[in-house]
N, C-alpha and C positions, 0 to 999 in steps of 0.2 A: 354777802361779804361786807358791804358798807355798814349794814346794821350791826354786825358783830364788831367791826372795827371801832364803832362809836361806843357801844355798850359793854362788850366783853372781848376786848382785843386779845386777851390771853388765850382765848379758845381757838384762834386762827393758827394754822401750822407754823407760819413764819414768825409769829410773835412769841412762841414758846422759848424760854431760856433754858438751855441745857446746863447741868452742873459741869464744872471743870473736870476733864478726864485726861489721862495720860495716853498718848498715842491715838491712832485712828479709831473711830467708832465702828464696831462690827454690826452691820445690819444687812438684811437681804437686799440685793440689788438686781433690778431687771437689766437686761443687756441689750440685745440688738433689735431695732425696729427699722423696717424698710418701707418705702412707698414709691409708686410709679404711676404716672398718668397715661391715659390712652384716649383716643377720640371718643368722647362721651362719658368719661368718668375717671376715677382714680382707684388704685388698689393700695391698701395699707395692711401690712402683715408683721408678725413678730414671732420669734422663737419662744420656747416654753421654759427656758432655764432661768433660775434665780441663783445667784452666788452670794456667799458670805466669806470674804477673804478667799482662801484657796479651796473652800468647801462648796459643794452643791447644796444650796439651802432648800430648793424646791425644783422638781423636774417638770411640773405641769402648771406653772403659774400662768395666769391670764394677763396679757400686757396690752391688748387692743380692746378699746371700749367705744361704743357709740356715744357721741356727745349729744346729738339729736338726730332727726330724721335724715339730714343731709351732711353729716360730718362725723368724724371719729378721731380719737386720740390714742396714740401708741406711747407707752411710758418706758423711759429708761432712767436709771438712777435709783435712789432709795425707794424701794417698792411700797412700803407703808405710807410714806408721805405722798407718793405719786398717786396711789389709789384714792387717798383722801382728797387730793386736789381735783382729781377727775370727777369724783362724786359731787364736790362743790360746784364744779364747772357745769355738770349736767343739771344741777338744781337751779343755777343761775339762768341758764338758757331756757329752762322750762318756765321759771318765774317770769322772765321777760316776755315770753310768748303769751302767757296768761294775762299779764297786766296790759301789754300793748296791743294784743290781738293780732300780732304779726311776728314772724321770726326775725331774729337779728341777722344782718347780712353776714356772709362768710368772712369778710374783712373785719367786721365788728367782733365776731367770735374769736378770730385770731388775735385781735388787739386785747380782748378781755383776758384770754389765756396768758398773754404776755404780762399783763398786770399782776396776775396771780403768781406767776413764776417769780417776778420781781419781789413780791411780798415774802417769798421764801428765801431771800438772799442771806439773811442771818443764819439760817440753818445750813445753807449751802456752804457758807464760809467755815462751818464746823464739820464739813465732810458729808452732809446729808443733802446732796443736790438732787434736783428733779429736772430732767431735760427731755421733754416729750417731743413727739412729732405729730403735727396736726394736719389732717387732710379732709377735704370735703368737695362736694359738687356745688359750684357757684351757679345758682339758678338765674342770676342776672347776666352772667357771661356764657352760660351754657357750656361749661367745661369743668374738669377736675383741677384742683389746685392743692399745693403742698406748702406748709410753713414749718420751718425749723427754728429752734430757739437755743440761746445759751443760758447759763445759770443766772445772768443778770436780768433776764427777760427780753433781751435783744431778739428781735424777730426778723427772719429773712424768708422771702418767698423763693422756693426752689422750683426750677423748671425741668420737667421731664422725670427726674427721680431724686430720691434723697434717702439718707440713712442716719441713724443716731445710735449711740451706745458703744460698748467696748469693741464690738465686731464691725462697726460701721465703716472703717477704712477698707476692710476686705469686701464687704457687701457693696460699697460704692464702686470699688474697682471692678467688681464683677458686672454690675449694671452698666457701668460706663462703656464696656466693650460689647454688650449685648442689646442695649436699649435702642429702639427706634421709635419715632413719634407716630408711626402708623401701625403699631401693634394692636392686635385685637384684645378683647377682654381676656380670653382664654390664654393668649400668649403672654399677657402681662402678669397673670397669676402664676404662670410657669416661670417667668423671669424672677419674680420675688422669691419663689422657692429656691431657684438656682442661687440667688444672691445669699440667702440665709444658709444654704448648704456650704457655699464658699466661705462665709464668715465662720461657721462652725469648724471648718477644716483648718483654719489658722488661728482662731481665737478660742481658748479653752473655756471662756465664760459663756460662750454661745452654744446652745444645744441644737444639734441636728435632729432630723426625724428619728424617733426611738421606735424601731420596728417591733422590738420585743414587748415593750409596754404599750404599744399603739398610741404613742403621743406624737402628734404632728403639729406643725406651725399653725397659728391662727391666721387665716386669710380673710380679709373683708373687702367688699367691692361697694363703691358709692357711685351711683348714677342718677339720672333724672327720676328714676323710680325709687330712689332712696337708698338707705343703708341695708346691706345684706352680708351676712357672715356665711362663708362656705360651710356646708355641713361637714361632719367628720368624715363621711364617705368621700366627698369631693376632695377634701384636703388630703386624705390618705392616698387617694388615687393619684393626685398630682405628685405627692412625695415619692410614691412607689415608682412612678414612671421616671422621675429624675434619678432616683437611686439605681434603677435598672440601666439607664444610660451611663451612669458613673462607673458601673462595673466594667464597661467597655472603655470609657474615657474618664479616668479618675480625676483629672483636673478640669473636667467640664467641657462644654462646647467651645469650639474655636471660632474666634472672630476673624474675618478676612483681613489681610494686610493692607489692602487698598480698597 
């Protein structure tokens, strides 16, 4: 990134100048990303829908990517720019590890991603914003951590759970009622599926499990053993179990009043 900034700044996403246009730019947007911690790690998940205006641009987009062995990024916002940013981020972390002979701390990774988002501010002001969710296992603190961002690169550490994207308000509300800090890994993966289902129930830009096309949310788990993406069989089993319960309780599980 620093090399390109010095020699060919026009090649960086945030340095590109768009021609003047009338109205909003129409480009595929990724929508809802959720994350939740549990003792020993963190879960990061995303739905599979990309929208362009009022249209569904893609039904099976990938929104969650490993950043390195112990961290992952979930993208919301302009899909093309977000994927490009993630690839640059992956490359920078790999380059740092090869040059320094050690991995960057989780705090350092979060700070670097913040700088990259800030570099895209010019594009964000033209409607092409990228707002990711970053999660990872902190080997120094022996726990999972979550970081959220705004379009200016402002970074906040989230405790327990977090969501970003168009359906985030509904997903966050779902997790707020169901989350506990003593959940197991299995319970946490079920929690994020429930949250994505609730987001899809109220937000048209968020896609729920597509049983006909066999398209299910991407769910990843990061622990001391590293990054792991649930297989399609595991993800589909979780989604089917949640859907089966929703046939009995369409609004989802009930939280106790006290």
